[in-house]
C-alpha positions in Angstrom: -30.7 -21.8 67.3 -33.8 -22.1 66.1 -36.5 -19.9 68.3 -39.1 -22.7 67.9 -36.5 -24.9 70.0 -37.3 -23.1 73.0 -34.1 -23.4 74.8 -35.5 -21.5 77.7 -38.3 -23.4 77.9 -38.7 -25.4 82.1 -36.7 -21.9 83.4 -38.3 -18.5 85.3 -37.1 -15.6 84.6 -37.3 -12.2 86.7 -37.4 -9.2 85.2 -37.4 -5.8 87.1 -38.6 -2.5 85.2 -40.3 -4.9 83.3 -43.3 -2.9 82.2 -42.0 -1.4 79.3 -38.8 0.0 77.4 -35.5 -2.6 77.8 -37.1 -4.3 80.6 -40.0 -5.1 78.3 -37.8 -6.0 75.4 -35.6 -8.5 77.5 -39.0 -10.1 78.5 -40.2 -10.6 75.2 -37.1 -11.9 73.7 -37.0 -14.8 76.7 -40.4 -15.1 76.2 -39.8 -16.2 72.4 -37.1 -18.5 73.9 -39.3 -20.3 76.3 -38.9 -19.2 79.2 -41.5 -18.2 81.8 -41.1 -14.5 83.1 -42.2 -12.6 85.6 -42.7 -8.8 85.1 -42.1 -6.8 88.0 -42.7 -2.9 88.7 -44.6 -0.5 90.5 -46.6 0.5 87.7 -49.3 -2.3 87.7 -51.4 -1.3 84.8 -48.2 -0.9 82.6 -47.5 -4.5 83.6 -50.7 -6.2 82.7 -50.9 -4.2 79.6 -47.4 -5.6 79.2 -48.2 -9.2 79.8 -51.1 -9.5 77.8 -48.5 -8.4 74.8 -46.1 -11.1 75.9 -48.7 -14.0 76.1 -49.4 -13.4 73.0 -46.3 -14.6 71.4 -44.5 -16.7 74.1 -43.2 -20.1 72.9 -43.0 -23.6 74.4 -45.6 -23.5 77.2 -44.0 -20.1 78.5 -45.9 -18.0 81.0 -45.9 -14.9 82.0 -46.7 -13.4 85.4 -46.6 -9.7 87.0 -45.6 -8.7 90.6 -45.9 -5.2 92.2 -42.4 -4.5 93.0 -40.5 -1.2 94.5 -36.8 -2.2 94.3 -35.9 0.4 96.8 -37.8 -1.8 99.3 -36.2 -5.0 100.1 -39.3 -6.5 101.8 -40.7 -5.7 98.4 -37.9 -7.4 96.4 -37.9 -10.1 98.9 -41.7 -11.0 98.0 -41.2 -10.3 94.5 -38.2 -13.2 94.2 -40.2 -15.7 96.4 -43.0 -15.1 94.0 -40.7 -15.7 90.9 -39.5 -18.8 92.6 -43.6 -20.1 93.4 -43.7 -20.7 89.7 -40.9 -22.7 88.7 -37.1 -23.1 88.2 -36.0 -19.8 89.0 -32.7 -19.3 87.2 -32.7 -15.6 85.6 -32.7 -12.4 86.6 -32.8 -8.9 84.4 -32.1 -6.1 86.9 -33.2 -3.5 85.0 -35.6 -1.2 87.0 -33.8 2.3 86.8 -34.1 6.0 85.8 -32.1 9.1 85.5 -32.9 12.9 86.4 -31.1 15.7 84.6 -29.1 19.0 85.9 -25.9 20.5 87.0 -24.0 18.8 89.5 -24.3 21.5 92.2 -28.0 22.1 91.3 -28.9 18.6 92.1 -31.4 17.9 94.9 -30.2 15.5 97.6 -33.4 13.8 96.6 -32.8 13.1 92.9 -29.5 11.9 94.0 -31.1 9.2 96.3 -33.8 8.8 94.0 -31.4 7.5 91.5 -28.8 5.7 93.5 -32.0 4.0 95.4 -33.3 2.6 92.3 -30.6 2.2 89.7 -27.8 1.0 92.1 -29.3 -0.5 95.8 -32.5 -1.7 93.6 -30.1 -3.7 91.6 -28.0 -5.0 94.9 -31.1 -6.1 96.4 -32.6 -8.0 93.3 -29.1 -9.9 93.6 -29.3 -10.6 96.9 -32.7 -11.9 97.4 -32.3 -13.7 94.1 -29.1 -15.8 94.8 -30.4 -18.5 97.1 -33.2 -19.4 94.5 -30.9 -19.5 91.9 -28.2 -21.4 94.0 -31.4 -24.0 95.1 -31.9 -24.4 91.3 -28.2 -25.4 90.3 -27.2 -21.8 89.4 -28.0 -19.6 86.5 -27.1 -16.0 85.2 -27.9 -12.4 86.4 -28.1 -9.8 83.7 -28.1 -6.1 85.1 -28.6 -3.4 82.6 -26.2 -0.6 82.7 -25.5 2.0 80.3 -22.4 3.9 78.7 -22.9 6.2 81.2 -21.3 3.8 83.5 -17.7 4.5 81.7 -18.2 7.8 80.1 -19.2 10.9 81.4 -22.7 12.4 80.5 -22.9 16.0 81.4 -26.0 16.7 83.5 -26.6 13.2 84.6 -24.2 12.9 87.7 -26.4 10.5 89.7 -27.3 8.2 86.8 -23.2 8.0 85.5 -22.6 7.3 89.1 -25.0 4.5 89.7 -24.6 2.8 86.7 -20.5 3.0 87.5 -21.2 1.3 90.7 -23.7 -1.0 89.0 -20.8 -2.4 87.0 -18.7 -2.7 90.2 -21.5 -4.7 91.7 -21.7 -6.9 89.1 -18.1 -7.7 89.1 -18.3 -8.5 92.7 -21.6 -10.6 92.2 -19.7 -12.8 89.7 -16.6 -13.3 91.4 -18.0 -14.2 94.6 -20.9 -16.4 92.8 -18.9 -18.1 89.9 -18.6 -21.2 92.4 -22.0 -21.5 92.7 -22.6 -21.9 89.0 -24.3 -18.3 89.1 -23.0 -15.9 86.6 -23.5 -12.2 86.5 -22.8 -9.9 83.4 -23.7 -6.0 82.5 -24.8 -4.7 79.2 -24.3 -1.0 78.5 -26.7 0.2 75.8 -26.3 3.5 74.1 -29.2 5.7 73.2 -32.0 3.2 73.2 -35.7 4.3 71.8 -38.0 4.0 75.0 -40.5 6.4 76.2 -38.4 7.1 78.9 -35.5 8.8 76.3 -38.7 10.2 73.8 -37.4 14.2 74.7 -33.7 12.9 74.0 -34.4 11.4 70.6 -36.4 14.9 69.6 -33.4 17.3 70.3 -31.4 16.7 67.3 -28.0 18.1 68.9 -28.2 15.4 71.7 -28.7 12.5 69.0 -25.9 13.9 66.7 -23.6 14.0 70.5 -24.7 10.3 70.9 -23.7 9.5 67.5 -20.4 11.3 67.5 
């Protein structure tokens, strides 16, 4: 299908962690297909910069909006979903917000564990929880969670991240099982080592890149 056909025109998508990296990449593809996108993240300066970039390539009447959102805060997520719904037919969600830490499991601070699980897993749960009523009211839609190859393959010294992505995949399966009857699809995508600001240090280390390639 040609991009000029704008197949997603008149649909609105919420993208968490949309100010950079994979989230911004997903948002770019959505606006190129004509969808209106709401970028959600904590860093409002980065959000505005990302929004300006997307507006320059948007097609088919697509608009780009931003909303400050901390996915670990339920009220913040609920407000972001309501704000997205205010821009039109809210039918798509990209649950992308996430991060990781590094260190041996026996030296992992509880704060690191809670932070990663809270953002990557609980944040996705809250995003799904508060978007569902909007999607259902619009006849259904699609939820895509950004998982990782770490959801099924161990990565030494990344235990909280691995566990969060494994949990995310079951969350997605549960969502698909429960909400398929409402015409709401739920899927997870497992990227490998993607070049973003968050992975710059890893990509600069030859041994790490070689290990991923192997």
